[in-house]
N, C-alpha and C positions, 0 to 999 in steps of 0.2 A: 771465365771470370767475368767478362766485360759485358755478355749479355745480362748476366745477374746485376750488375751495378746500373746498366741504362735502364732496367725494369723497376729498380727501386722507387722512382715517382710515379709509376704507374699502380704500384701495389700500395704506396701511401695514400693515393687519391681514393682508390677502392675501400680502403680502411677507413678513411674520413668519410666517405659517403655513405658505408654501411653504419658507422657509429652516427651520423646525422639522420639516417632513415629510422634507425631504431629509437634515437631520442625522439622523433616525432611522433612515432606511435605510441611511445611510453607517455607522451604528454596529451596526446589525444586521448587516451585511455584514462588518464587522471581528470580531464576535464568533462569526459562522459559521465565519470562515478562521482564527481563532485556536483554535477546537475543533477545525477538522479538522486542524490542524498539531500539536495535541496528540495526536490519535489517531494520527496519523501517526508521531510521535516514538516514542510507547509501542509501536507495532506494529514499528518497525525494532529496538527493544531486545530485543523478544522475539525477532525473527528473528536479531540477533546472538547471544544466548543459545544458541539452538538450533545455530546453524552453530559456535560454538565448544564446544558441549558435548563433542563427541569428539575435539577437536584433538590432545589428548595422546594418544590412542589410533589415531593415523592409520597408523603402522606395524602394529598390530595388526589393524585394519580391513583394509588393504590386503593382508596375508598370508592373511587369511580369504576375501577375493575370490579372489585368485589361486589358492589351494588349490581352491576351489569350482570355479572355472572350469576347472582342470586335471581334475579328477574328472568335470565333465560332458564334457570333451574325450576323456576316455579311455573313458567310457560309449558316447560316439558312435562312436569308432573300434570299440570291441568290438561294437556292433550292426551296424556296416556289415562288419566283416570275418565275422561270423556270419552275414550275408545273403549275403556273397558265396561263402562256402562250402557254404551250403544250395543254390545255385544250380548 
């Protein structure tokens, strides 16, 4: 029994050190998670800005794309008709 009572102090130190190590690990994980979340929020804001940038010009951009596609189709048809006439 005397041996056990002399080891109480060392067991307490081991328990305290273990709890402190676990606390440090948990706090580290918390800080890493918060840092990643902050970076993700900033990234989401940038993406939102980029996508909202041309929202006011949607009709204009659509018309530009449609006219470009019509031009490409017309060029394609002209090239095909020239190929057919040359045969």
